[in-house]
C-alpha positions in Angstrom: -0.1 -0.1 0.2 1.4 3.3 -0.7 0.0 6.0 1.0 -0.8 9.5 -0.8 -0.3 11.3 2.8 1.6 9.6 5.5 0.6 10.0 9.8 3.0 11.7 11.9 1.9 11.4 15.8 1.7 14.3 17.9 4.6 16.0 19.4 6.7 13.3 21.3 4.5 10.9 20.7 1.9 12.2 22.5 -1.0 14.4 22.7 -1.0 18.3 23.3 -3.8 20.5 24.1 -3.7 23.2 21.7 -6.9 25.8 22.6 -9.0 26.0 25.4 -11.4 28.3 25.1 -12.3 28.5 28.7 -10.9 31.5 30.2 -11.3 33.7 26.7 -13.9 34.9 24.6 -16.1 32.3 23.4 -16.4 31.1 19.9 -19.4 32.6 17.9 -20.1 33.0 14.4 -16.9 33.1 12.6 -13.2 32.0 14.3 -9.9 31.8 13.3 -6.9 29.5 15.2 -3.6 29.2 14.0 -2.8 25.8 14.5 0.2 26.0 13.0 2.0 28.6 15.3 0.2 26.6 18.9 2.9 25.0 21.3 2.0 22.0 20.1 5.0 21.6 17.8 3.0 20.7 14.6 5.4 21.4 11.8 4.5 24.1 8.5 4.2 20.8 6.2 1.7 19.4 7.7 -1.6 19.2 4.9 -4.2 18.2 7.7 -4.8 17.3 11.6 -6.2 14.7 13.5 -8.3 16.7 16.2 -10.7 16.3 19.0 -12.4 18.7 19.2 -15.0 19.8 22.9 -17.8 22.3 22.9 -18.3 23.8 26.1 -21.4 25.8 25.3 -23.6 28.3 27.1 -26.6 26.6 26.5 -27.8 24.7 23.4 -25.5 24.5 20.4 -27.1 23.6 17.3 -23.7 22.6 15.3 -20.1 23.6 14.9 -17.8 23.2 11.4 -14.5 23.7 11.1 -12.8 23.8 7.9 -9.2 24.9 6.1 -8.8 28.7 6.7 -9.0 30.6 2.9 -11.6 28.5 1.8 -15.5 29.1 1.7 -17.6 27.4 5.0 -18.6 24.4 3.7 -21.9 23.0 4.5 -21.0 20.4 7.0 -21.4 20.2 10.9 -18.1 18.6 12.8 -20.4 17.8 16.1 -24.1 19.1 17.5 -25.0 19.9 21.0 -28.5 20.7 21.2 -29.1 20.0 24.4 -26.7 22.4 25.8 -24.0 19.6 27.2 -20.1 19.6 27.0 -19.9 17.5 23.5 -16.8 16.2 22.1 -15.9 14.5 18.7 -12.9 13.8 16.7 -12.2 15.4 13.4 -9.3 15.7 10.8 -9.4 19.1 9.6 -7.2 20.0 6.3 -4.6 22.9 6.6 -5.8 26.4 5.5 -3.7 29.8 4.7 -0.4 29.8 7.0 -1.5 26.0 8.7 -4.5 27.8 10.2 -8.4 26.3 10.6 -11.7 28.6 10.8 -14.3 27.6 13.2 -18.1 28.6 12.9 -20.5 27.9 16.0 -24.5 28.9 15.6 -24.7 29.8 19.6 -21.7 30.9 22.0 -19.8 28.5 23.1 -16.2 27.4 24.8 -14.4 25.2 22.5 -11.4 23.1 23.5 -9.1 21.4 20.9 -6.6 18.9 21.3 -4.4 17.0 18.7 -3.4 13.3 18.1 -0.9 13.6 15.0 -1.0 15.3 11.7 -1.2 14.2 7.9 2.0 14.9 5.7 3.6 14.1 2.6 5.6 10.7 2.6 8.7 10.4 4.3 10.8 9.2 7.0 8.8 8.7 10.4 5.7 8.4 8.8 3.1 6.0 9.4 0.7 4.4 6.4 -2.9 3.7 7.8 -4.1 -0.2 8.2 -7.9 -0.9 7.9 -9.1 -4.0 9.7 -12.0 -5.6 10.3 -14.5 -4.1 13.1 -13.3 -5.7 16.3 -14.2 -5.3 19.7 -11.2 -5.2 21.9 -12.5 -4.7 25.3 -16.2 -4.5 27.0 -15.8 -3.9 30.6 -18.9 -4.9 31.0 -18.1 -8.9 30.6 -18.6 -11.1 32.6 -22.1 -10.2 33.5 -21.9 -8.5 37.2 -18.5 -6.9 36.8 -18.9 -3.2 38.4 -17.8 -0.2 36.1 -14.4 1.1 37.0 -13.7 4.4 38.2 -9.6 5.6 37.9 -7.1 4.5 35.6 -6.6 1.7 33.9 -4.4 -0.3 31.3 -5.9 -2.1 28.3 -3.5 -4.6 26.5 -5.1 -4.2 22.9 -2.7 -7.0 20.9 -3.7 -9.1 23.6 -7.5 -9.4 22.3 -9.3 -11.5 20.1 -8.8 -8.8 17.2 -5.0 -10.2 15.8 -3.6 -6.6 15.9 0.1 -6.3 15.3 2.6 -5.8 18.0 4.7 -3.5 15.5 1.3 -0.7 15.8 2.1 2.2 16.8 -1.2 3.6 16.8 -4.9 2.4 17.2 -8.1 3.4 16.0 -11.0 3.1 18.3 -14.7 4.0 18.7 -14.6 4.5 22.3 -17.9 4.4 23.9 -19.0 5.0 27.8 -22.0 3.4 29.7 -22.1 5.4 32.8 -24.5 4.4 35.9 -24.7 8.6 36.1 -23.0 12.0 35.2 -19.4 11.4 33.2 -16.8 14.4 33.3 -14.3 13.0 30.6 -12.7 9.8 29.3 -8.9 10.3 28.3 -6.8 7.8 26.6 -2.7 7.6 26.0 0.0 5.2 25.6 0.9 2.6 28.5 3.5 4.0 30.2 3.5 7.4 29.3 2.3 10.5 32.0 -1.7 11.0 31.7 -2.2 14.3 29.4 -4.1 16.8 30.0 -6.8 16.2 26.9 -10.0 14.1 27.1 -11.4 11.3 24.7 -15.3 12.7 25.4 -17.7 13.6 27.9 -20.8 12.6 29.3 -22.3 15.0 32.0 -25.8 13.8 31.1 -25.3 10.3 31.8 -25.9 9.4 28.7 -24.0 6.3 26.3 -21.6 8.4 24.7 -18.8 7.3 21.9 -16.4 8.7 20.1 -13.5 8.1 17.6 -10.3 8.1 19.1 -6.5 7.6 17.5 -3.8 7.1 20.5 -0.1 6.3 20.0 1.2 2.9 21.7 4.6 1.8 22.3 4.3 -2.0 23.6 0.7 -2.7 22.3 -0.9 -1.5 25.2 -3.0 2.0 26.2 -4.1 3.7 29.2 -7.5 4.9 30.1 -8.7 7.1 32.7 -12.2 7.5 33.7 -13.2 10.6 35.7 -16.5 9.0 37.1 -17.6 5.4 37.5 -18.3 4.0 34.1 -18.6 0.4 31.9 -15.8 1.6 28.4 -16.6 -0.6 25.2 -13.6 -0.3 22.7 -13.9 -1.6 19.0 -11.4 -0.9 17.0 -11.0 -0.3 13.0 -7.3 -0.1 11.7 -4.3 0.4 13.0 -1.3 3.0 11.7 2.3 1.6 10.8 5.6 2.2 9.3 
């Protein structure tokens, strides 16, 4: 398989926080974010970003749209939060003028942007994506009667029945939480590294909530942290490798 673009993991193979909208003016109408100029170390030759957006709305939020700076706003939505709850969604956004992206929000919201990698022209250190048959890596509800977990736990991804290779350097998941009550946030990161200050998803309303996540690994395992008791379901549909 020849890659037209290769994926590079985030700075130092860790997640980085690009923006925390809290404590600044809320994003409303159209805002501009110079990602290539952020402190996350994203290079100027990045052609697209793998981001996680989390909207912290002041009330009901119709939709939020992200697109490359310098291009017309497309008729698409990156996330919706019509109930007004904190909502996260993974997005891949092409880099625009000077490496920036534009964001439009229909209603006032704070916005948190985390990055887990970027796409660039093929070259040394780049990774290719290998799609796989969707497979369940973890369902923490099994066996029946297992209580929800709280805090940090490890997940040995390559030991699952999914047959994922030990040389994988990042896994692509759909992560779903099934909390018994309000759930603050879920974080996923490479096992053996410090927990980053990022969130994969939020479920403050206690609803079953899912989001896509690209999670680096150095040993075939990852760590997850739940801020409140929850069950966790991890489904895999591919990995990145050299």
